[in-house]
N, C-alpha and C positions, 0 to 999 in steps of 0.2 A: 493523676498521670500531667505532666505539665502540657501547656495549650500546644506548643511546638511540636512536642510528640504526637498530640492528637491529631494535629493537621498533617503532619507528615505520615501518619497512618492510614489518613483517608486518602492520600493521594497515591501510596502503594496499593489500597483496597481498589482505586479507580482506574489505576494506569499499569501498576505491576512496579513504579519506579516513583521515586520523590527527591526532591532537592536535599541537599545536607540539614540536618534539622537547625543548626546556627544561623542558617540562611532564612528560615522559615518567614522569621518575621523582621527580616532586614530591610524589606521593602514594602513598607504600609501604603497601601495604596496604589500601588504600582504592581506591574507584572513580573514575576520571575520565572524565566524559561528554565527548563528542564529537557532532560534527555527521557525518552518513551521507549527507547531501542536498548541502551547501555551503549551506545555509541557517543563519544564525549562532542561530536560535532553537531548532533541531532537536539534540537531545542523545540519539538514538536508539542511538548508539554507546559502547561502556563498555572501558575498560583496566582490569585491577587486576594488579601488579606486586607481586610478593614478595620480598625479599631473604634469601636462604637460606645466607647467607655468603659462598661462592665464586661465587655464580649466581644469576641471577633467575629466577624462574618468572611466567610472565605469561597471562592470559586476556583474550582480544578477545571481546565479543559485539556483536551488531547485533539491537536488540530489534524493528525493522521485519521479520526474516525469521527471526528464531532462530538464527541464527549463533552459533556459538561456536568459538573456535580456540585452542589453547591451544601454549606453546613454552617453551624455555629457554634462556637465553645466559649465558655467565660473567659476571662483575661487570668482569673484566678480560679482553677479548676477544686475549691473546694466548697462551694456552695451551689445550691438550687437557685437556678435563675427564676426571679420573682415575676408575675404577670407583666409589670408593666416593662421589665428589659425584655422579654421575650418579644413583647409589642415592637419596642424600640428596634431588635435583631430582624425582626420579620420586614419592616418598613426598608430599613438599611439594606436588607437581601434583596426586596424587590426592585428598588431602585438600583441596585448592582448588575441584576439580572437584565434590566432594562437596557442599561448602558452596553452590558455586553451583547445583547440582540442589537443594538444598534452597530456598535461597531464589527459586529461580525458580519451585517448585512452589507455594511460600506466595504468590508475587506474583500467579500465574495464579489462584489461589484467589480473591484478594483482587479482582482485576479482574473475574472472572467473576461474581461476587456483586454488584458495582458495575453493570458493565453491564447486568444483570438487571433490579438498583433502578429504574437510570435508565429504563430501556426501560418498566417498568410504571409509573412512575407520570407519564412522558411523555402528554401530551395525542394524543388519537386526533381524526381532521380533524374527526369530527361535533362535536367540544368545542371547535373553532377561535374561530368567532365571526368570524373574518376571515381571507382570505388571506395565507399569509406571502408577503414581500415578494420572496424569490429566486425564488418559482413565477410571481408578477406579472412580473417582469423576462424571464423567461424565455417568454412568451407566455400566461399566465395557465393555466398547467397545472394539472392535477388533483392531488391529494394522494391517491397508491396506494402502500400499502404503506408510509406512515412515519409518524412521528409528531413532536411539538413541544414542546420545552422552553420555556419564560418564566419569566423572572423580572423585576427592576426593571431588570438590567443587561443580561439575555440573552433572543434570539428565536431561538432555534436548529431548524433541522429535524435531526431524528435519523433515519439510513437505518441498517435492520439489516445487518450484516455476517456471512453466517452461512456454516459448513463444510457443502459440499455432501455430503461423504463421512458425514457424522454427522447433518446437518440440524439442529446446535445453534446458538444464536448466542452468537458469540464475540467481537463488537466493535461498535462504533457508529461510523458516518460522519457529522461534523459539518459542516453546512452554515450558513454566516451571511448575516443581510441582505446583507452586501457582498461576497456570492460566494465568499468564503474558503472554504475545505475542507480539513479533515482528517481522520483515523481519531481514535479517543478515545487521548489521552495513554497511553503505556506498553503499548498493545496490539500485535498482532502483525496484520497487513493481509494477507498474503501467500496466495493461494489462497483468501480470503473474498469472496463475492460477495453480491448480492441478486435475486431473483427478481420480475419484474413479469409478471403474468399469472397464470392457474391451470393446472391439470391438465397439468405437465410432464410425467408419467410417461406421458399419452395423446397428448401434441402429437408429432407427426413430425416438426417442424421448430422448433428452437429458434435465436433469434438472440442475438448477444454485442455487448456496446457497453460504452464506456468509460463515460462518466458518467449521473447519473440523467436528467438533463434530454433528453440523447440518446435514450437507453434508453427514456424515457418517449414522445415524442416519436414514436419508431418504433413502440411497440407500438401506438399510437392510429394508427398510417398502416397498418399490417401486420396487426393483431387476432392478434400471436400472442407466447407469449410470448419475455421478453427478458432475458437474464443481463445484469446490469451489473457490471463488473467492477472500477470505478473510478481506474482507471488503465491507460494502455498498458503499462506493465510489469508488470502482473497478469494481461495478459489468457491469456501461456502457464498459470501455475499456477492459473488458475480453470479454463482448458480441459481441462489434465491430469485436473482430478478429474470434469470435467462428461461427458467421454468413457467415464471408468469407471461413473459414476453412470447415464448416459443412453446406452448405445451404440449403441442402433439410431437416435438422432436425427438427423436430419439438421441439419448448424451453418451458420449463416451469420453473418460477422462484416459488421457496419455499422462501420469503421474511421472515425476523425477524420482530416482533412487540415489540417495545422497549416502553413499555407501561409505564416503571418506569422512563426513559430517559424524556416522556411525559410530565408526572405527575411533573417532577421537572423544566424542562427547557420549556415546550409547543413544543417541537418539538419530532418528531419521524422517525429519521434517515434510520432506515430499511424499512417502509414505504413509507417515503418521497421517498427515491432513487428507490424503487422499479416500484414506479408509475412514476416517471421519466423515469425509463428505457422502461415500458411499452408504452408512450408517444412516444418516438423515434422506439420501433419495437411493433405496435399495434398486432401483431400475437402471441407474447409471452402471455402464459399463467399464470395469477397471484395467487400466493396461500399463506396463512399466515394462522399460528396456531389457532385452534378454542379453548379459553381457558376459561372452564367452570365457569358459576358465583361462585365468592367465591374462585377463584383460587389465588394463591398471586400474587401480582403486580410484583414481580421480574421474573417470568418466562417471555421469549422473544422468544424462539426458539422452535423449535420440539423437540430435544433434552430434554431441559427444560420441555416439555409437556410429554413426553414419561417418562421421570423419576419421575416426580411429580404423574402420573397415576401410575405407578409402586407401588409407595410407598404408595399409597393411595388404593393398592389393587385392581385397576380398569383395570387392563392391561390383556386382552384375550390371551390365551396361544397361 
């Protein structure tokens, strides 16, 4: 098997994705960025390959979850590496790892300062003057625990992404007027969340939800704190920290029911991740929206249901 093939398979094993094979060895000593989501604009994956003579030393990273995988393969995959070659490769790999640690530390410091600066300068709801289009589209939702960044080109909602174990603001979740959403580029989002509601320490019940509109609608309905996880895949990492931080709290999950996705792909991420979470934590109470017969297939969460019912004139005052 060719070295590029071996390295590409290592990328797929680590992240689920990989650069095209002809690119693997095209940037020796430099970072080759690639998508770990299947979206062309995503560049969260990284691959750096060093040629140390008789072998290649490579490092694979994923900025979304902090993954770092190292490996070694011969430049010609026809002979077993000699002890001298192994020693040389190990030295090169250790040097590469140290460089990566230093680079990652510098980047974390830079991103942390940027996150705090953006959050500090963003407008609080009382300074807005007019509601954000996204909140209007989601049923004139109030602006709770969020801020807004505006310029001549952008009008973005900023949601704080916090680490429950430290209470520190680690990233920002951006929501644009056209409903496009993403974490701040370059920052990690795994295990980060935001809370809607106060006195989490005193609350006997804590709810979990995927998105902000879902979580806010749920909070307004139940009048209890809601933890927004930002994605179905982030439910478990957030819950892992939640049970450590609030071990006595009763946890409830209001899952998304991705019916349209199920019809198109045969998969329902909202329900599948919710069931997976309940298997890990059997005491979590699982809820999902009850969509009436004949309701549009595009409805997937409690916010969708409430707005549809309101438009149908079936919401009680």
